[in-house]
Structure formats: structure tokens, C-alpha cells
N, C-alpha and C positions, 0 to 999 in steps of 0.2 A: 227401350232401346231404339235407336235411330236406324231406319232402313236405308242402308248405304245406296242401294240401287235407285231408290226414289230420289234421294238427295242428289246423286250424280245426274239423273235425268232433269231435275229442276235446274241445276247449274247449267247443263247443256242447253236447255230451253232459253234461259236468260242470256247466255252468250250468243246464241243464234239470233235472238231478237235484237241484241245490241249490234251485231254485225249487219243485220238488215237495215237498221236505222242509220248506221254509219255509211253504208253504201248508198242509201237514199240521199243523205246530205251531200256526199261527194258527187253524185250524179247531178243533183240540182245545181251545185256550184259549177260543175263543168258546163252544163247547158247555159247557165246564166253568163258565164265568161265567154262562151262561144258566141252568144247573141250580142254581147257587148263588143267583141272584136269585129263582128260583121257590121254592126252599127257604126263603129268608128271608121271602118274601111269605107263604108258608103259616104260618111261625112267627108273624109279626105278626098274621095273621088269627086264629090260634088264641088268642093272648093277647087280642085284641079280643073274640072271641066268648065268652071266659070272663067278660067283663064282664056279659054277659046272664045268666050263671048265678048270680052272687052276689046277695044280697038287700040289701046295703048300697049306698046311692047313691054315697057317697064312694069306696068301694072299687071300685065298678063304673066310675066315671069314671077312676080311677087305672089300672085294667086297660085301658080303652079307649084312653086317651092313651098309655099305655105301649106298647100294641100298635102304635099309629101310629108312635111314635118308633123302636121296635125294627125294624119292617118297613122304613120309609123310610130310616133311617140305615144299616141293614145293606145294603140294595140299593144305595144311593148309594156306600158304601164299596167294594162289589164291583165296580161299574162303573168307579169311579176307579182301582182297583187293576188292572183289565183294561186300562184306557187306558195306565197307566204301564208295564205289561209290554209293550204294543204299541209304545210309544215306544222302550223299550230295545231291542226286537227290530228296530226300524226299519220297522214296518208303515206308519206315517204320520208 
């Protein structure tokens, strides 16, 4: 005869382990996405700040707006990719 209490405890341990693993994967993805956003922010700022280094007004404006586009579009793509990975994993 199967001991129901032992079986329920085994199932509980397995589900608790699966929950810990799931939380670990989600946290790792959150940290990686945060680092990517920060990196793309720095990249966009570097391009924007280069606009103040050049002497040509038109080239300066191109670097400034290019930095804005690179920074914001890259950060947006990173956040949307993180959201899609979360949906696939079943986080939300």
C-alpha cells in the first residue's frame, strides 16, 4: 500500500524545487536585461556626447539624434525581448 503522506511530501518537494529553479531563471533574465539596458543607455549617451566634440553643426545634430535613436530603440528592443521571453516561460 502506498503511503499517501510520503507521496504528498515528495510531490511538494518536487514542486518547491521547480519553483526555486523558475525564480532563478527569471531573476537571471531580469538582471541580464537590466545590464543590457544600462549598456545601451551608455552607448546612446556616448554617441550623443560625441556631438559636442565635433565642430560641424550638421554633423553634431546627426550624432545627437543618432544617439537618441540608438539608445531608446535598443533599450525598447531589450525590454520587449525580455517581455517575450517571460511570456514564453509563463511568468505572466
